[in-house]
N, C-alpha and C positions, 0 to 999 in steps of 0.2 A: 894748656899748661896750668900750673897752680900759682895763685897769687897770695902771698903771706901765709901759705900753708892751709888756707881755709876756704878759698873760693876758686872755682874753676872758670876759665875764660874760654868762650867760643868766638871765633872770628869767621863770619860767613858773609862774603860779599861786603856791602857797606855797613853791615850790622855787627857790632861787637858787644856782647853782653856778659854779665857775671851771674853765675848760678847761686842764688841764696838758698842754701839747704834748709833753712828754718821756715821758708815760705812754701815748701812742697807739701801741701795738704789739700783737702777738698775746697778750701776757700781761696785757692790760688787766683782764679779768674775774678771773683768778686773783689779781691783785694787790689786789683790793678786800678790805678787812677785813670779814669777816662779822659780823652781829649775831645774837644767839640769843633775843631776846625780841621777839615779834611786835608788842608794844606800841610798839616803836621804828620801826614801818614808815613813819610820817609824819615822822620826824626828817630835817630837811633835810641835815644833815651826813653822813648815811649814803649819799647818792646822788652819783654822778659821771657826767658826760656821756660818751657813747660817742665814741671817736676819729672824726675827720672822715672817714677813708677806710674806714669800716665800712659794712656793708649791713644792712638790716632785711628779714627774710622773714616774711610773714604768710600763713596758710592757713586755709581753713575749708571745711566740707562744704556745698555748695549744696543748698538745700531740706532742710536738716537737720531743721527742725520737722516736715515731713511724714514723714520717715523715723522720727523718734522717735514720732510719733503711730501709726505702723504697728508699734511695738514693736521697732524696730531700734536702740535706744539703745546697745547694746553694740557694734554695727558702727560707729556714728558715733564713739563714744569711741575705738575701736581705730584708725580712720582718722586721728583727730587725734593720738593718741600715736605712730602709725607715722612721722609726720613727724620727731619728735625721735629715735626709734630709728634711722631711716635716716641722719640727719645725724650722729649720734654714731658710727655705724659707718663712715661715709664719711670722717669727720675724727676718728679715735680719739685723737689727741694734742692736740686743741684743747679747752680749757675755754671754753664759750660760754654766754651768758645766754639762757634760754628760759622760756616760759610755756605751760602747757597750758590750753586754754579750753573743753574739753568736746567741741565740734564742730570743733576745729581747734587750731592751735598757732602761736606766734610765737617768733622767735629773732633774734639778731644775730650777725654773724661778720665777720672782716676781709674787706675787698673783694678781697683777693688770692685768696680762695676762691670768688669769685662763680660761676665756671664749674662748679665741683664742686657748689656749692649748687643751682644751676639744674638741673643734670643729675640730681642725686639727688632733688630734689623732683618733677621731671618723671616719673621712674621710680616714685616713691611714688604720684603721682596715677594713673598707668597701673594700678598694682596695685589701688588703691582702686576704680577703675571696673571693672576686669576681674574682680576677686574678689567685690566687694560691690554693684556697680552704683551706686556713689556717686561724684558729681563733686566732686573736691577742687580748689578754686580756689587759685591760687598767685599771689602778687605779691612781687617782690624790688625793693627801693627803696634807692637810695643815701642815705646820711645827708645829703649836700649838698642833696638835694631837700627833705628834711624841714626842715632849717634855713632853707631859702629861704622857708618858710612862717612863719618866726619861731616855730617850735616846736622841741622837742628830745626826745631820748631819754636819760633819766637812769636809771642802773642802780645797784641795791644788791644785796647778797648776804645772804639770810636763811638761817640754819643751824637747821633744826628739830631736828637731832641733830648729833652729832660726826661723822657719816658722810657727809652730803650737804649741799649748799646749793641754794637755789632763788633765781632772779633776781626782783627787784621792779623795776617800771618806772614812771617818772613823766616829766613834761614835756610830755605831750600828743601827742608824735610817733607813738607806737604806735597810739593811737586814730585819728589821721589816716591812718596807713598802712592800718588795717583798713577805713576808709571808702573809700579808693582801691581796695582789693582788691574790694570789693563793687560798685564802679562799673566794674570791668573794666580799670582802669589797671595798668600794669607787669606785665601777665599773663605767666605762663610756661605754655606748653601742655604737655599730657601727652606722655609718651613713646609710641612705637609699641606696638601690641598685643603682649602676651606678655613685655614687659620689666618687670622689677620691681627695686626697691632691696633692699639687704641689710637684713633686719629681724631679724637674729639678736638674741635676748634679749627681744623683745617677746612678751608672753603675756597671756592672759585666763583663767587657770585657776581663779580663785576664784568661789565662789557669791556672789550678791547678799547684802549685809550688812544685816540687819534692824536697825531702830532699837531702842535700849534705853530711850530717854527719851520716845518718842512720835512724834517728827517728825524726818526728815532734811530740813533746811532749806537750800536753795540760794539764795544771796544775791549780788546784784550792785548796787553803789552807785557812781555816777559823778558828777563835779563838774558844777555848773550855772553860776551867775552869780558867786558870791562864794567865792573860794578859802579865805578865812579861815573862813567858815561851814562849808564842806565839810570842812576839817580838823577842826573842832570836832565835827561829827556823826560822823566816822569814829572819833575818839577816844572819843566817848560810846558808840558801838556796841561798841567793843572792851571798854569797861568793862562794858557790859550782858552781853556774851558771855563775859566773863572769859577772854580769848583764850588764856591759858596753862593753863586748867582742863582736865585730861585727860578729864573726864566729857563734855565737848562734842566730843571726837574722834569722828568717825563710825565708827571701827573699834574693836572690843573690845580690851581691854588685851592679851589673849592672842593677838590676830591673827585674821584671817578663816579660814574653812575652805575647802578646795578644793571645787569642784563635784562632785556625785556622778557626773555623766556627762561623757564627753569631748565637747567641742564642736567644730563645724566651723570656728570662728574660728581656733583655733590651727593647724588644718590649712591654712587659707587663708593664714595668716602664713608658713607654711613653704613652701607650694607655689604660691601665687598663685591658687588655685582653691578654691571651697567644695565642689566635687564630690568625694565621698569614697566609696570602696567599702565594702561591708558589713564585710569583713574588717578594714579599717583602722579603721572606726568602732568595731567591737567591741573591737579592741585598745586604742583610745583610752579607751573606757569602762572597760575593765578597769584600765588604768593610773590612771584618775581614782578609781575605787572604792578601789584599794589606797592611793593617796595620801591619800584622806579617812580611811580606817581608821588608817593610820600616824599621821596628824596627831592624830586624836581620842584615840588610845590611847598616843601618845608613843613609837611604835616607831622605833628608830634605823634609818637607811639608810646603810650604808657610812660614809664620813667626813663626810656632810652633817649639820650641826647644825640640825635643824628648829626647835627651840624658839628658838635664837638668831636664826635667819633671820626668824621670825615677829615676834620682839621688835623687830628692826631694821626690819622692814616697817612696823610701826605708827609707830615713831619717824620714819621717812623719808617718810611720806605727805604729799602737798602739799594739805592740806585748806583752806589759807588762803593768799592771795596778794594782791598789789597790782600791777595793770598798767594804769595810768591810771584806776584805779578799784578798789574793794575787791571781791574775790570770796572767798566762803567756803562750805564745805559742812560743816554742823555737825549734831550730834545733840542736840536740845533738846526741852523740853516744848512742848506746844501753847500754853500760857500765855505762855512766853517768846517764841515765834514771833509771837503776837498783839501783844505789847508792842513787838517790833521793827518789825512792820508799822505800828503806830500811830505810833511815833516817826518812822519814815521818811516816812510820809504827811505829818506835820506839817512835817518838814524840807523836803520837796519843795514844799509849798505856799508856804513862805517863800523859796524860791529857792536853798536850800543844795545840793540834789542832785537827781538822778533815780535811781530804783531799780526793781528787779524782784526778786521772790522766788518760789520754788516749793517746795511741800511734797510729800513722798513718804514711803513707809514703809521704804525701803531705799536703800543706796548701792551704787555699782558701782565696781570697782577694775580698772584696766588697768596692767600692770607692764612695766618695762624692767629686765631683770636680765642685765647683761653676763656676770656670773659669780656663781653661787649661793654660792661660797665667799668672796666679797668683800663688804664691808659697804656699798658705795656704790651699791646698787640703788635705783632711784627708782620711785615708785608714784603714779599719777594717779587721784584720786577724783572722782566726780561722782554726782549723784542718779541712782537706778536707773530712774526713770520720768519723765524730762524734764530734771531738773537745771538746769544752766546754760543749756541751750537754751531751755527754757520760761521761765526767769527773764529771759533776754534778750528774749523775745517781750513779756513784761509791761513790761520796761524801755522798749522801743520804743513801746508803747502809751501809757505814761505821758508820754514825750517828745512824742508826737504830740498827746495830749490837752492838755497844758500849753501847747504852742505854738499849738494851735488856739484855746484860750481867750484867749491873749494877742492873737492876730490879731483875734479877734472884738471884744475890748475896744478895740483900736486903731481898728477900723472904726466903732465906735459913739461914739467920742470926739468 
């Protein structure tokens, strides 16, 4: 409806926003005031609707569950993060909202960049398939089509540190876009063989990060029938998880350690191929060993401040997010994980949410570092043996089971 003849109001679940037509330009995201306590993630006044002329891009790795079951979780994570690295390099002057989902990524951008976005994503998909044999699905959707479904994409900026911000999404539009992606709608085909996007800054040089409390818990919680009950369960979860408690951070306070051996993932990022000669592999291994030794013993390297970089890395990591549902990767005790599962089971039974969790013993880190001397590097964390992918599988099973039980009850009424 219209308010005072000048502002349009959208009411989506617990979120009600007003569209300010004057703010719909390329500086939309940069102009959003960030919040620094994740406990505020459900506050309605933190979110603003995307401008009408923007687009939503959603991507995911097809058959990611099978790839993860084969032990290829690092490749899947790398393909998902590559989307954000490629777009950041293609549009270096644009600040845009994005979210990493483990086996894919989503972001929004002004519609004027639609051709650049499509071309860059097509090249990224070509690289993912040529280098890793992974099919990266892509959909680019105008905001007008989302609002035609009486949904919206509302965005907030969460600042985990003074160095970076991560986008939070609400309104139901992003979830709808992901469903359309999996249905094959709005698809963008891959680029020809041998073409790849600029992935400068993307890397996977850190070893898996072992749990310090017993469990690396990957958690996804999405709304069901009652928006108020969903908001209440999210707030309760944040209290249970003490969302600002550094002990729940999946990374150690001093930062992760580089892997002992040089991997072919970084080689594939640079060259577009995992094929690596013995000489190159040996050189990469030597560099990795030296990096590990320098890190463990605090040996300085030129003008690079290793200790500061690792401290910033921990502060900047995206282990908690909201994109039409809560996603978290936390390091907790098995007792706390049991309590969370039990509470979510109860909330799901009464219609407040659907959820999926997955437990593992380590976390995996994928990094985008445009410049090691700047503090604005971003780091995407996921569970090291399934993470968000397996949590999503359990979420889908819970949805199917609940809907099946509902249909059965209706059929016997």
